[in-house]
Every structure is written in C-alpha cells, then in structure tokens.
C-alpha positions as CSV (number, residue, x, y, z in Angstrom):
1,M,79.7,232.9,115.9
2,H,81.1,231.9,119.2
3,A,81.9,234.7,121.3
4,Y,85.2,234.4,123.2
5,K,86.5,236.7,125.7
6,I,89.0,239.1,125.0
7,D,92.8,238.8,125.8
8,R,95.0,242.0,125.5
9,I,97.1,244.5,126.8
10,N,96.9,247.8,127.6
11,L,100.0,249.3,128.6
12,I,100.3,253.1,128.7
13,T,102.9,254.8,130.6
14,Y,102.0,258.7,130.6
15,K,104.6,261.9,131.3
16,C,105.2,262.3,134.9
17,Q,104.6,258.9,135.4
18,E,107.3,256.0,136.4
19,K,108.0,253.4,133.7
20,K,105.5,250.7,133.5
21,T,106.6,246.8,133.2
22,V,105.7,244.6,130.9
23,K,105.8,241.3,132.9
24,S,106.4,237.9,131.4
25,I,104.0,236.2,129.3
26,R,103.4,232.9,128.0
27,C,100.7,231.3,125.3
28,R,98.2,233.9,125.3
29,Y,96.7,235.3,122.6
30,L,97.1,239.2,122.6
31,A,95.7,240.5,119.6
32,K,95.5,244.4,119.0
33,S,97.3,245.1,122.1
34,H,98.9,248.7,122.6
35,I,102.1,249.2,124.7
36,V,103.6,252.1,124.7
37,N,106.4,253.5,126.7
38,C,106.7,250.7,128.8
39,N,109.9,248.4,130.4
40,A,110.1,244.9,129.0
41,Q,113.4,244.4,130.1
42,N,114.6,241.0,131.3
43,Q,110.9,239.7,130.8
44,S,110.0,236.3,128.6
45,F,107.7,236.0,126.0
46,V,106.8,232.5,124.9
47,Y,104.7,231.4,122.6
48,A,102.6,235.1,122.7
49,N,100.3,236.0,119.9
50,F,100.5,240.0,119.0
51,R,98.6,240.1,116.0
52,G,98.0,243.7,115.1
53,A,99.6,244.7,118.2
54,I,101.2,248.2,118.4
55,F,104.7,248.6,120.7
56,K,105.8,252.2,121.0
57,K,109.0,253.3,123.0
58,V,108.9,249.9,124.3
59,K,112.5,248.6,126.2
60,F,113.1,244.7,125.5
61,Q,116.8,244.9,126.8
62,N,117.9,241.3,127.4
63,S,114.4,240.0,127.1
64,I,113.6,236.3,125.5
65,I,111.1,236.4,122.5
66,K,110.6,232.4,121.8
67,G,107.7,231.4,119.6
68,C,105.9,234.6,119.2
69,D,103.7,235.5,116.5
70,F,103.6,238.7,115.2
71,W,101.5,239.6,112.1
72,G,100.9,243.3,111.4
73,A,102.1,244.3,114.5
74,T,103.9,248.2,114.8
75,F,107.0,248.9,116.3
76,N,107.9,252.5,116.7
77,N,111.1,253.6,118.7
78,C,111.6,250.1,120.5
79,D,115.1,248.9,121.7
80,F,116.1,244.9,121.5
81,N,119.6,245.5,122.8
82,E,120.7,242.0,123.4
83,A,117.6,240.4,123.4
84,K,117.2,236.4,122.3
85,I,115.1,236.1,119.4
86,S,113.7,232.8,118.3
87,D,111.2,231.1,116.4
88,C,109.0,233.8,115.8
89,V,107.5,234.7,112.9
90,F,106.9,238.6,111.9
91,V,104.3,239.0,108.7
92,A,104.0,242.8,107.1
93,C,105.2,244.5,110.7
94,K,106.3,248.0,110.5
95,F,109.5,248.4,112.2
96,K,110.6,252.2,112.8
97,N,113.5,253.6,114.4
98,C,114.5,250.6,116.3
99,N,117.8,249.3,118.1
100,F,118.8,245.3,117.3
101,T,122.2,245.7,118.9
102,G,123.7,242.8,120.0
103,A,120.2,240.9,119.4
104,T,120.4,237.2,118.0
105,I,117.5,236.3,115.9
106,T,117.1,232.6,115.0
107,Y,115.3,230.0,113.3
108,T,112.7,232.9,112.6
109,T,110.4,233.6,109.4
110,I,110.5,237.0,108.5
111,V,107.6,238.1,105.6
112,N,106.6,240.8,103.5
113,T,108.4,243.0,106.2
114,S,111.6,246.1,105.5
115,L,114.2,245.7,108.3
116,A,115.7,249.3,106.9
117,E,114.8,251.0,110.2
118,C,116.1,248.1,112.4
119,K,119.3,249.5,113.2
120,N,122.0,247.1,113.7
121,I,120.2,244.0,113.1
122,S,121.4,240.5,112.2
123,L,119.9,237.8,111.4
124,S,121.3,234.1,111.3
125,K,121.3,231.5,109.1
126,T,118.6,229.5,110.2
127,T,116.5,233.1,109.6
128,K,114.3,232.8,106.3
129,I,113.0,236.1,104.9
130,Y,110.4,236.1,102.3
131,K,109.6,239.4,100.5
132,N,106.0,237.8,99.3
133,Y,103.8,235.7,101.2
134,P,104.5,232.0,100.3
135,N,102.0,229.9,98.4
136,C,101.4,226.4,99.2
137,V,99.3,223.5,97.6
138,L,96.8,221.8,99.4
139,S,95.8,218.2,98.7
140,E,92.2,217.2,99.2
141,K,93.0,215.3,102.3
142,L,94.9,218.3,103.9
143,T,91.6,220.3,102.9
144,S,89.6,218.2,104.1
145,A,91.7,218.0,107.8
146,L,91.3,221.9,107.7
147,E,87.5,222.1,106.9
148,A,87.2,219.9,109.9
149,L,88.9,221.8,112.1
150,K,87.2,225.0,111.2
151,S,85.0,224.5,113.9
152,N,87.6,224.4,116.9
153,K,86.7,227.6,118.6
154,N,90.6,228.2,119.8
155,L,91.9,227.6,116.2
156,R,89.7,229.6,114.6
157,T,90.1,232.7,117.2
158,Y,94.2,232.2,116.9
159,K,93.8,232.2,113.3
160,L,96.7,229.6,113.3
161,L,94.6,227.6,110.3
162,S,91.9,229.6,108.7
163,L,92.4,233.6,108.2
164,S,88.5,233.5,107.9
165,D,86.0,231.0,106.8
166,K,87.3,231.3,102.7
167,K,91.0,232.0,103.2
168,Y,93.5,229.5,105.0
169,N,96.5,230.7,106.7
170,E,98.6,229.5,103.7
171,L,102.1,231.0,105.6
172,N,101.2,228.3,108.5
173,L,100.6,225.6,106.0
174,F,104.0,226.5,104.3
175,L,105.9,226.1,107.3
176,L,104.3,222.9,108.1
177,Q,104.7,221.1,104.7
178,Q,108.4,222.0,105.5
179,R,108.2,220.2,108.5
180,F,106.1,217.1,108.4
181,T,105.3,215.0,105.0
182,D,101.8,214.8,102.8
183,E,101.2,211.9,104.2
184,T,101.5,212.8,108.0
185,L,100.4,216.2,108.2
186,P,96.6,215.8,107.3
187,L,96.6,213.1,109.9
188,L,98.3,214.7,112.9
189,L,95.9,217.7,112.3
190,M,93.0,215.7,112.7
191,K,94.2,215.0,116.0
192,L,93.9,217.9,117.1
193,N,90.4,217.3,117.8
194,D,90.9,215.2,120.3
195,H,93.2,217.4,122.2
196,S,92.8,221.0,124.0
197,T,94.0,223.5,121.6
198,K,93.6,226.3,124.3
199,N,97.3,227.0,124.8
200,I,97.9,226.2,120.8
201,T,98.3,230.4,120.4
202,T,101.2,230.7,118.1
203,Y,102.5,229.0,115.1
204,K,105.9,227.5,117.0
205,K,103.6,226.0,119.5
206,L,101.3,224.6,116.8
207,E,104.0,223.0,115.1
208,R,105.8,221.6,118.5
209,Q,101.9,219.9,119.7
210,L,102.0,218.3,116.1
211,K,105.7,217.0,116.5
212,S,105.0,215.5,120.1
213,M,102.0,213.7,118.5
214,E,103.9,212.4,115.9
215,T,106.5,210.8,118.3
216,D,103.6,209.7,120.3
217,S,102.2,207.6,117.1
218,I,105.4,206.2,116.2
219,I,106.1,204.9,119.7
C-alpha cells in the first residue's frame, strides 16, 4: 500500500460560537469529513468527493454544488434552499429533515437513496434515479485497461474505477459506458496513465478528462 496524505474537513461550530463557514472547494477528495452547524451559503463546491462525509445543520443556501460525489454521505437537518446541484452522484446517502425548497437538481445520478426526508425536492428529467446499484458488462479490453490502472495511486485512492483490489466501481463504469463506445472507453482509460490524475477526484471530473482526450484524439 502506498501512503497518501489524508485531506479531510472537520468543521464544527459549538454552542455560543459564531457559525463557522465552509469555504468554496474545488477538486478535493474529502472522504469522512465532518461538518456540523456551519454556513456554506453562496459557496461553490466543484469536483469535491465527500465519500462517507457527515453533514449536520449545514446551510447550503444559494450554493453551487457541481460534479461532486457523495457515496454513503449523511445529511441531517441541512438546508439546500435555492441551491444549484448539477452533475453529482449520490450513492447510499441518508437524508433526514432536509429542505430543498427552490433547489435545482440537474444531470445528477441518485442510487439506493431515499428522498422521503427531502422536503420540497424537485428533480429535473435529466436526473436519473436507480433503486439498486446497476451492473455493467466488462469486456476483456476494458478489464485489461482497469487492471493496468490499478497501480495509479490517485485513481485508487479516489476509488473512481476500483472500490478495492477485487471489486470494480461498477456504477462509474456503467455511467462511462453511457458516454463512450465499447471500443473507445478502454483506449481512453489506458491514456490516463500518461496524464496527471491528481485532480480527477470525482466521477464527473473523470468523464470530462476522458472526453477531453477523446476530442484531442479526433483532432
């Protein structure tokens, strides 16, 4: 195992303290962060990976949440009033008493997550909901490409293609298969080893990187 520096936010406002502010974030892997009783109003969260994070009494009013991953995240008494949520992935998340009045949710994927406690939530037609974790069929070429990328420290840390040594991230692969052909996807993935992957922290950032390389190849 390669050691890596843990990047994590632990921001808690205790009683009698002025509320702390969660400042804008871009391209960070912030697994197991713990944010309690804080303001995140009018901030932007872009390509932030909050795998296993806990949010309690956080105000996201008028914030922009774009291209973020929330796997196994918990939201308790959070306010997303007028927030703009796009290109995000929510997997096995838990929401309790959250307000989504006026929030827009577009081009987002929601898997194995109950929205019953999301008050006034409105999803656009571009947002997909899957009750169960989707399965994908892996060709030999795709499997070979994935095996070759297992040694990529960043992709392994961010769990974008493999969840463990023995288990692939089938959701992300399923989503990539909607965007790229069976022939193209393995070739583009192999090219990732020729690029810096430090800032490829979420599914959407990965998809955009592959799209960029595909465009360059065509030119």
